[in-house]
N, C-alpha and C positions, 0 to 999 in steps of 0.2 A: 625575903629569903636570899641567902648568899647565892651568887651566880653558880658556884661550883656544885651546889646541891641540885639546882635545876639541871645543870649539864649532866650530872651523874644519873639522874632519873631518866633523862632522854637517851643516855648512852646504854642503859641497862639491857635493852633488847639486843643491841649489837654485842655486848659482852657475852650474853648467853649464846648468840648465834655463832660467834667466833670460837667458842671453847671447843677444843679437840680438833680444830681445823688445821690444815697444813698450809702455811704461807711460805712461799719462796720470795726472799727479799734481795734485790740486786742493788748494791751500792758501788758506784764507780770510784776509781782512785781519787778523782777530784772531790768526791763527797767525803772520803776519809780524811783528806787534807783540810777540809773546810772547818772553820771555827764552830759550826753547829754540830759537828760529828759527835761530840760528847752528849748532846741532847738526843740525838738519834739512838745512841747506845742505851740511854735511859728509857726511851720509848720502846725499844726492843725488849729490854728487861721487863717492862710493864706488860707487854704482850705475852711474854713467856709466863709471867706470874698469873695471868688470866687464863692460862691453859692452852695457848696457841702453840702449835708445833712449828718451830722456826728453822728454816734453812736459809742461811745468809751467804750470798755469793758476793765477793768483793772484786773490784777491778784494780788495775795498777798502772794505767797508761802514763800519767804524769810522773810517777815514781821511776818508771823505766826510762822516760825521757831524761830525767835528771842524771841517772847513772850513765846513760849513753854520752851525755854532754861532758860529764866528769872524766870519761875515758877518751874523749875526743873522737867519738864515733858518730857517724851521720845516720840518722834514722831513715829507713826506706819504706815506702808504702806503694801499694798498687791496688786501685779500686777501694781505697780506704782501709785496706788490711796491711798490718805490719809484716814486712819480710824479715823473718827471724833467722839470721845466719848464726854460726857458732858463737861469734863474739857477742851478738845481741842476746842470744839465749842466756849467756852468763849474767847479763844485766837483768834479764827477766827473772831468772831464778833468785838473784840477790834481792830484787825489789819485792817479789811475791813472798819470799821467805820472811823478810823483815816485816812486811805488812801483816802477814798472818800472825806472827808473834805479837805485834803491837795490838791487833784487834782482840786476840785471845786475852792479852793482859787487861785491856779495857773491860772486857766482859767478866773478868775475874775479880774486879774490885769489890770490896765490901766495906766501904768507908762509912763511919758513923755520921749521922745527920746528912745523909745524901740519898738520892733515889736508889743507889746500889746497896744500901744497908740491908743485910740479911738475905740478899738475893741467892747467894751460894749456887751460882750457875756452873754447869759442866759444859765445856765446849769440846766438840769432837770434830776432827778432820782426818784426812788420810787419802789413800789412793782410791777414791770413790768415783772418779771419772775416767773412763777409758776413751782414748783419743786416737785419731788417725791423721796422717799428713794430708794437707790440701794438695800438695804435689806441685805440678807445673800447670799453670793456666795462662793461655795466650803467650806461651813462650817464657813466662816468668816463673822461676823456681822460688817457692815460698819457704823452702828449707824446713825449719822447725816450727813453722806456723801450722796449726792443726785445727780440726773441728771435732766436736763431740761425737763419739761413736756409740757410747753406752753410759748410762748412769746406774750405779749400783743401787737399785731401788730397794732390794731386801736389806742391804746393809744400812742404808740411810734410815729406813723405817724402823729398823731395830734400835738404832741410836735415838730416834725420836720417841719411840716407845719407852725408852729409859730416861726420858725427860732431858735429853741433851739438846743444846743448840748445835746444829750441824753447820760447819763453816767450810765452804767450797771455794777454792782458789782458782784463778784462771790458768791452771796447769792441768794437763792430762797426760796419761801414761799409756803406752802401747803394750801389747802382750810381749813384745820383744825387749821391753825395758827402756824404750826411747821416751824422751820428755818433749811435750809440745806446748807451745804458747797458744792459748785459746782466747777468744773474745768473751768477756764476762757475760755479755748479753746472750751469747750462744749457750753458755753453761747454765745460766738462770732459766732460759726458755726451755731447754731440754730437760732440766731437772724438774721444772713445774709440770711438764707434759708427762714425763715418765713416772713421776710420783703421783700423778692424778691430783695435783695440788688444788686447793679451793681458790687460792689467789696467787697471782704473780704481782709483786710490788716493785716497780722500777723507779729508782731515784734519778733525777736529772737536775740541771741548774734552774730550769724554769718551773713555774707552778704546775704545769702540765703541757698539753698541746695548746699553742697560741695560734689563733687564726690570723687571716690577712689583715684584720682590723685591730690586732693587738689584744683581742679578748680571749679569755680562757674557754676552750671547748670542754664542756663538762662530761659529755657522754658520746660514745661512738659505737656503731656496729662494725664488726670486722670488714664488711663489704664496703663501708664508707672510707676505709683507710687509704686505698690506692690513690684517690683523688688528692688527699692531703700529702701523701708521699711525693706525688708529682709536683705539688706546689713547693714543698720544702726543699727538694733537691737532696744534696748530700750534706747533711749535718747531723749532729748527735740527737736532736729531737726526732728526726726521721728514723734513726736507728732504734730509739726507744719505742716509737709508735709501731714500727715493723715487728719488733719483738713481742709487743703486747698483742698485736693481731695474730701473729703466728701461734702464740700460746693459746689464744681463744679457739683458733681453728684446730688446734691439737687436743681440745677437750677441756682446757682450763676455763672454769665458769666466768671468771672476772680477772682482768688485768688492770692495774692502776699505775698511772704515772704521777709522781709527786716530787716536790722540791726538796733537795738536801740542804738548801740554804734557808728555808723557812722553818723556824722553830715550831714544832708541833704539827707539821704538815701530815705526817703519817697518822697521827691520832685523829686529826680532823677528818681525814679521808675515810678512816675506818669506823669512827664512832659518831658521826653526825649524818643527818639525812641527806644533805646536799654535797658532803665531802668538800675537798679543797683542791683536788687535782683533776685529772682526766680519767674517766672510766671507759674501758673497752670491754664490751660484754656481748655474748651471743643473745641473751634474753633482754627484754626491754626493762630498762631501769624504771620507766614510768609506763603504765598500761591503762588504756581505756577499755572498759569491759562492762558487762551487765552486773548489777548488784546481786549479792547473795545474802542469805539471812545472817551470816556472820558479820556483815558490814553494818548492821543496825547501830552498834555502838559508835563506830567511826562516823556514820552519818549524823548521829545526834551531836557528837563533838563538833562537827563542821557547821551544822545549821542552827544550833541553839543560840550562839551569839547574834546571828542575823535575825532570829525570831525575837530576841529580847530588844533589838533595835527597831522592830516593826517592819523590817525589810521583807521577811518571809512570813507566811501564814504558819502559825504554830502547829506542829505535828507531834503527837505523843509517841512513845516507843511502840505502843500497841498498834497505832495507825501505820507506822513505818514497817513493822513486822507484817502487817496485813497487805501493804502495798509495795513491798520490796521489789517485786517483779517489774514494777513500772520504772525503776530507777536504773540509770547508767552512772558509772563512777569513773574517776581518774584515781588510780592507786599509785603511790610513789613510796617504794621501800616499805610496804606494809601499811602505809597511812593513807586514808581517804582524804584527798586534797581538793576534790571538786565533784559535783554531782548535778544531775538533772533528771526530771521524770517526764514520762509521756503517758497521758491519760486519754483513752479513747472516749469520746463523748457519745453517750447512748443515743440510738435512733438517728445517727448522722454519719457522714463520711468525714468528719472533722475530729481533730485531736487537740489537746491542750498541752503545751510545754509549761512545766511548773517546777518550782524549787531548784532553779538554776543557781548554783552557789559555788564560789571558788575561795579557798583559804586565802586570806589577805596576803600571806607571805609568798603566794605563788600566782598572784595576778600579773597581768601584762605578759604572760607567757603563751598566749593563744589557747589556753585550756578551755575557755568558754566556747571558742569557735569549734574545737574538737568535739565537745559535747553536743553543741547545736547540730553539727553535721551528723553525729551519731543518732540523735533524736529524729532528725529529718529522714535518715535512712530507715530507721525502724518504722516511722510513720508510713512511708511509702510501701514498705514491705507488708504493712497491715491494710493496704488499700486506701489509706486516708488521702483526701484531696486538699484539705486546708488545715493549717496549724495556727491555733490561737495562743496568745500569751497575755497574761494580765500582770502589770507591773506598776509599782509606785515610784521607783527610783532610777530605773535603767532604760527609760523610753528611748533615749538617743542611741544606745547600744543596739537595740533591736531594729531601729529605723535604718541604721548603717548596714544592717545585714538583710535587708529586703522586706522587712515587715512594714505593713501599711496601717495607719490609724483605722480603728474600727469602732464599734459601739455595742452596747448591750443588745440592741435589736438584731445585730448580725450574729450574735451567739445562738447556737442551737438551743432549743427550748429547755432541754435537760440541764444545760449549763447556765442559761440565763436566769433560771429560777433560783439558782444558788448564789447569784452575784451579790456581793456585800457592798451596799451603797454607802455604808459608813466608812469603809476602807477607801472607797472611791478610786479603785485601781484604773489605770489607763488600759485600754484594750487594743491589741494589735493583731493582725492576721497576715498569713503568708500563704500563697497558693503553691502547693507542692508540685 
């Protein structure tokens, strides 16, 4: 089967889930200048064609720097924010205006034999962001540098309802007609919060948040962000992470940080189960919970391959439906990726841990330990004193977690009578 057919089938749940959702996408000026910008535009067009309501916020920092250098002007910053005097504001207006026109032009393409063919997009922009001056902080006058005061929620939603892509620039206007230079991260975050967006997507140079070991952090809760900000100090990755957390605290369900340099990073993040960037979300991306009747199909998908290999005892759909309350599961983006069951043994204060299984793609992530802890907690809550497990392939795993070798004679009578001597499972027990 061609790889793209398999990918499309796995992406279809996300296609349905994203339809009619509002996404705010922030692309910094460095991303607009990057060679991959054309691919990002194609991906945005694809999202639009799939029914996603798009608000695109662009930055302009490197373009402003170029114009300042051309005029012999020195850029000035305080606490990482640009001080926008009158001469700098002219460069800002020039850079933002040209960028807006260039982005509108790219989104207006309708070239044959290209991803843009037949797209016929309408891009809308305007005075949709009201701003106020930052003023004087610590004795420093920021002049025309401002912050978002209000986003025209009704106006933007009306444009989105008309199937336009809304383009927001890092400029805001005051009720008195003044123009203010804004941080694109501030515009994107406030737009996402005020619009009640389903997602905020932030483009950066890296794949996402990179930890101290150089590895990608795939998922964070907002309360975990401050520790990373302290480690990162003052850099652009910290700005993106702070914006993502602020959006979540403001009610946006999920914020994503992805790479503008990586071709297809946006689609990978949105249409695959593991994504390709960093997710900051209030709710858990992966959840350990008790099983429900709706999980039977997912459990069958998980355990059937292991049953065919003889690792697990075969269970029919009917058996699973009857015993579903015994199971705990790990759910990841709607998919059951691990399970375990607890059976209380009749006429005893012992229980049996059974059907512990983890999807091969998600092993070595501690999910077996999470489920074991869950089962032990449930067993103690039921007043059980001993936990037995019968296994043919994973004896060492249970030994490492405190289980001791046991025997059929040690099993309570109700369970010993059902022991399958032909299967010859090893028996272990653990005192709770």
